[in-house]
Legacy VTK file of the C-alpha trace (Angstrom):
# vtk DataFile Version 3.0
C-alpha trace
ASCII
DATASET POLYDATA
POINTS 262 float
33.695 -4.227 -2.738
35.184 -7.676 -3.257
35.421 -9.370 -6.649
32.759 -11.822 -5.441
30.395 -8.988 -4.520
31.008 -7.271 -7.852
30.276 -10.525 -9.665
27.045 -11.088 -7.723
26.028 -7.497 -8.411
26.464 -8.029 -12.134
24.646 -11.366 -12.120
21.723 -10.357 -9.959
21.524 -6.698 -10.802
21.616 -6.024 -7.059
23.462 -3.087 -5.581
24.938 -4.694 -2.476
25.746 -1.294 -1.004
22.158 -0.904 0.167
18.792 -2.586 0.211
15.309 -1.173 0.705
14.323 -2.056 4.254
10.656 -1.161 4.374
7.750 -0.597 2.021
4.384 1.074 2.558
2.463 -1.425 0.473
-1.160 -0.324 0.854
-3.817 0.619 0.563
-4.676 3.074 -2.201
-6.805 5.964 -0.889
-6.091 4.730 2.618
-3.827 7.540 3.800
-0.502 6.452 2.334
0.306 9.915 0.985
0.044 11.393 4.481
2.192 8.601 5.899
4.737 9.090 3.108
4.842 12.791 3.984
5.514 12.078 7.661
8.178 9.465 6.873
10.096 12.007 4.799
10.367 14.260 7.856
12.457 11.731 9.796
16.214 12.298 9.418
17.087 8.602 9.628
14.776 7.563 6.781
15.713 7.704 3.120
12.522 7.611 1.091
12.407 7.084 -2.672
12.735 10.204 -4.795
9.023 9.899 -5.557
5.978 8.264 -4.039
4.832 5.159 -5.907
7.924 3.699 -7.510
5.876 0.869 -9.088
8.672 -1.651 -9.433
7.238 -4.884 -8.036
3.897 -4.569 -9.831
5.405 -4.090 -13.293
5.806 -7.311 -15.274
8.400 -5.660 -17.519
10.859 -5.740 -14.603
10.383 -9.479 -14.184
10.424 -10.850 -17.727
13.991 -12.105 -17.370
15.613 -14.807 -15.260
16.821 -12.296 -12.693
15.336 -8.808 -12.240
17.635 -5.840 -12.707
17.358 -4.323 -9.253
19.546 -1.418 -10.280
16.428 -0.100 -12.037
14.773 -0.119 -8.615
17.689 1.338 -6.679
18.035 4.303 -9.027
14.981 5.735 -7.219
16.936 6.130 -3.968
19.809 8.318 -2.849
20.781 7.170 0.654
23.290 9.163 2.679
25.603 8.050 5.467
23.245 9.404 8.133
20.299 7.331 6.893
19.702 4.114 8.816
16.826 2.703 6.767
15.536 3.043 3.205
11.884 2.882 2.236
9.231 3.639 -0.332
5.442 3.776 -0.652
3.593 2.104 -3.519
0.100 1.191 -2.292
-0.802 -1.091 -5.186
1.682 -3.720 -3.953
-0.712 -5.033 -1.319
-3.388 -5.568 -3.957
-1.223 -6.838 -6.825
-1.069 -10.651 -6.884
2.598 -11.111 -7.834
4.032 -8.261 -5.777
4.592 -10.040 -2.454
6.450 -12.957 -4.000
8.652 -10.522 -5.902
9.311 -8.394 -2.813
10.212 -11.495 -0.819
12.685 -12.570 -3.491
14.271 -9.124 -3.328
14.458 -8.895 0.470
12.863 -11.575 2.648
13.589 -9.453 5.745
11.802 -6.331 4.493
9.257 -4.655 6.756
5.822 -3.835 5.348
3.328 -1.180 6.409
-0.281 -0.848 5.285
-2.903 1.741 6.168
-6.445 0.367 6.079
-9.481 2.569 5.534
-13.168 1.755 5.756
-13.599 -0.012 2.395
-16.891 1.785 1.740
-15.223 5.189 1.986
-12.135 3.915 0.181
-14.150 2.714 -2.833
-15.965 6.014 -3.278
-12.761 8.008 -2.818
-11.050 5.806 -5.420
-13.820 6.440 -7.957
-13.671 10.194 -7.331
-9.918 10.170 -7.914
-10.293 8.404 -11.249
-13.020 10.858 -12.260
-10.684 13.750 -11.438
-8.013 12.122 -13.591
-10.496 11.749 -16.479
-10.021 7.984 -16.496
-13.561 7.179 -15.409
-16.672 8.280 -17.301
-19.206 6.000 -15.617
-21.388 6.926 -12.686
-20.243 5.314 -9.440
-23.317 3.080 -9.325
-22.711 1.766 -12.829
-19.011 1.230 -12.155
-19.428 -0.859 -9.004
-22.269 -2.947 -10.447
-20.199 -3.730 -13.523
-17.202 -4.634 -11.380
-19.304 -6.941 -9.214
-20.534 -8.878 -12.241
-16.911 -9.693 -13.111
-16.155 -11.433 -9.793
-17.559 -14.754 -11.012
-15.666 -14.602 -14.299
-12.831 -17.185 -14.115
-10.884 -15.244 -16.737
-11.112 -11.961 -14.859
-7.821 -10.138 -14.479
-6.768 -7.584 -11.915
-7.381 -4.009 -12.960
-5.133 -1.130 -11.964
-7.802 1.519 -12.321
-11.295 0.060 -12.089
-10.896 -1.952 -8.891
-13.105 0.051 -6.563
-14.636 -2.953 -4.804
-11.819 -5.465 -4.994
-9.147 -3.315 -3.394
-11.269 -3.153 -0.247
-11.199 -6.941 0.187
-8.386 -6.703 2.702
-8.512 -10.189 4.225
-7.305 -11.911 1.063
-4.534 -9.365 0.642
-3.364 -9.682 4.252
-3.309 -13.470 4.024
-1.249 -13.170 0.854
1.286 -11.094 2.759
1.307 -13.575 5.639
2.089 -16.342 3.141
5.466 -14.720 2.452
6.306 -12.674 5.540
6.179 -13.255 9.271
3.535 -11.243 11.088
6.286 -9.403 12.964
7.357 -7.889 9.626
3.950 -6.381 8.901
2.473 -3.292 10.567
-1.193 -2.484 9.984
-2.477 1.001 10.751
-6.048 2.235 10.815
-6.692 5.278 8.665
-8.642 6.871 11.513
-5.643 6.546 13.847
-3.272 8.147 11.367
-5.724 10.938 10.650
-6.900 11.698 14.187
-3.720 11.035 16.163
-0.708 10.957 13.835
1.853 11.377 16.600
0.731 8.271 18.488
0.685 6.360 15.218
4.209 7.523 14.392
5.444 6.263 17.767
4.288 2.827 16.633
5.936 3.285 13.233
9.259 4.325 14.793
9.273 1.312 17.090
8.438 -0.961 14.165
11.279 0.435 12.039
13.729 0.502 14.994
14.505 4.196 14.590
14.478 7.133 16.991
11.082 8.724 17.699
9.609 11.211 15.266
9.494 14.850 16.227
5.899 15.987 16.840
3.983 16.568 13.610
0.805 18.393 12.745
-1.984 16.603 10.938
-1.777 17.036 7.196
-4.208 16.246 4.402
-2.310 15.145 1.316
-4.203 14.805 -1.953
-7.439 15.564 -0.133
-10.076 16.657 -2.630
-13.694 17.709 -2.685
-15.978 15.105 -4.217
-17.878 15.956 -7.363
-20.946 14.166 -5.991
-22.226 12.672 -2.764
-22.602 8.958 -2.071
-26.264 8.115 -2.593
-28.165 6.031 -0.037
-28.694 3.245 -2.582
-24.955 3.073 -3.192
-24.184 3.201 0.531
-26.595 0.350 1.223
-25.025 -1.727 -1.546
-21.491 -1.166 -0.258
-22.430 -1.859 3.364
-23.976 -5.139 2.291
-21.086 -6.029 -0.011
-18.464 -5.501 2.696
-20.440 -6.776 5.691
-18.856 -10.240 5.846
-15.463 -8.856 4.846
-15.391 -6.439 7.777
-16.430 -9.182 10.196
-13.706 -11.464 8.838
-11.202 -8.634 9.193
-12.210 -8.136 12.823
-11.696 -11.848 13.467
-8.326 -11.870 11.703
-6.852 -8.770 13.335
-8.740 -8.549 16.611
-9.774 -4.990 15.774
-13.055 -3.364 16.766
-14.463 -2.103 13.468
-17.906 -1.167 14.697
-17.567 2.253 13.108
-17.032 0.614 9.696
-20.316 -1.238 9.861
-23.733 -0.021 8.737
LINES 1 263
262 0 1 2 3 4 5 6 7 8 9 10 11 12 13 14 15 16 17 18 19 20 21 22 23 24 25 26 27 28 29 30 31 32 33 34 35 36 37 38 39 40 41 42 43 44 45 46 47 48 49 50 51 52 53 54 55 56 57 58 59 60 61 62 63 64 65 66 67 68 69 70 71 72 73 74 75 76 77 78 79 80 81 82 83 84 85 86 87 88 89 90 91 92 93 94 95 96 97 98 99 100 101 102 103 104 105 106 107 108 109 110 111 112 113 114 115 116 117 118 119 120 121 122 123 124 125 126 127 128 129 130 131 132 133 134 135 136 137 138 139 140 141 142 143 144 145 146 147 148 149 150 151 152 153 154 155 156 157 158 159 160 161 162 163 164 165 166 167 168 169 170 171 172 173 174 175 176 177 178 179 180 181 182 183 184 185 186 187 188 189 190 191 192 193 194 195 196 197 198 199 200 201 202 203 204 205 206 207 208 209 210 211 212 213 214 215 216 217 218 219 220 221 222 223 224 225 226 227 228 229 230 231 232 233 234 235 236 237 238 239 240 241 242 243 244 245 246 247 248 249 250 251 252 253 254 255 256 257 258 259 260 261
């Protein structure tokens, strides 16, 4: 490493020996754990030593003039045979400041997001928080309370109680497009990953410019039984809440999301 490179490394906190080349940035409860599992099976990919590094969504990493990227890179251990380095932190897609921060780190990074029917995603999210003992409210009470906050100009993003908002994909996708070219962003349907993972992984390999994956068997990661069933009243509310959003998503992506509609 040249003296110039060493100096830049000290100033920027960047390890110039490697840079993270792709990030699975969303969405929570969309199937990112399964995708992370499959990515770790590929010999050319170096994934972070844990899922959900949570670097670009933490303000503490960005409260100085230049972030210390060595605190990010410590999560990776690339070898000579690896051709690309990646991680999966699904909150990035939702977190307002994350895309700007990621772009500052690596404007050429590739992003992957798995989108799930927002109705199913919201209920799955609530069940997860109940299992973690973070949520004591009934699902109905939680989503009604969250909805009332949408018109509050002082409302802040919430890491935990964001059952409805995280399913508003159009805003999040447009935020990504504001910083990255569309060719740098791969969107996957949860149903495709779940029902035909091998075809989906062909698309992922082409996107990452790596050799094809070996055939995999479908896996359920972090799949859990729900403590209660979604009531018809709740289903009707969610279908109505997301009706325009799903139509806008169809228009934006050119997808047929008939099966996501009521």
